[in-house]
C-alpha positions in Angstrom: 105.2 97.1 126.5 104.5 97.1 123.0 100.9 96.5 121.6 102.2 93.0 120.0 103.4 91.8 123.4 100.0 92.7 125.2 97.3 91.9 122.5 98.8 89.0 120.4 98.8 85.3 121.5 101.3 82.9 120.2 101.7 79.2 120.1 103.9 76.5 118.6 101.8 74.3 116.1 103.3 70.9 116.0 102.2 68.5 113.3 103.4 65.2 114.5 104.6 63.0 111.5 103.0 65.8 109.3 99.5 64.1 110.2 98.5 64.8 113.9 98.4 68.5 114.9 98.6 69.9 118.3 99.5 73.1 120.0 102.1 74.2 122.7 101.1 77.2 124.5 100.1 80.0 124.5 103.6 81.3 124.9 105.3 84.5 125.1 106.4 85.7 121.6 110.1 85.1 122.6 109.5 81.6 123.7 108.1 80.1 120.4 111.3 79.7 118.5 113.3 78.1 121.4 110.6 75.8 122.0 110.6 74.8 118.1 114.2 74.3 118.4 113.9 72.0 121.6 111.2 70.1 119.8 113.4 69.7 116.6 116.3 68.4 118.7 113.9 65.7 120.1 112.8 65.0 116.5 116.3 64.3 114.8 114.2 62.6 111.8 112.5 66.1 111.3 109.3 64.3 110.6 107.2 66.7 112.5 106.1 69.9 110.9 106.6 73.1 113.1 104.7 76.2 112.7 104.4 79.7 114.3 100.7 80.6 115.2 99.6 84.0 116.1 96.2 85.4 117.1 95.9 89.0 117.1 93.5 91.2 119.1 91.2 91.4 116.2 90.8 87.6 116.0 93.1 87.3 112.9 95.0 84.1 112.9 98.2 83.8 111.2 100.4 80.7 110.7 104.0 80.8 109.6 106.7 78.1 108.9 110.1 78.2 110.4 113.2 78.1 108.0 115.6 75.3 108.4 118.3 77.9 109.4 115.9 79.3 112.4 115.5 76.0 113.7 119.2 75.1 113.6 120.3 78.5 115.1 
């Protein structure tokens, strides 16, 4: 296993209606994008913000946005 797979934790951050945040996870790294796609399919108006959140072994937090192409794929 790679260091990333064993030392990083991953979540899907959902900002419901771009107002109310909640987390789904922790998830395995490969589970985050499929969960985001699943959520987007259930939110056809695309009102919810979807973000990828990672916490590394040093306690550093990173939040990244998904592109429209990633969510449609």
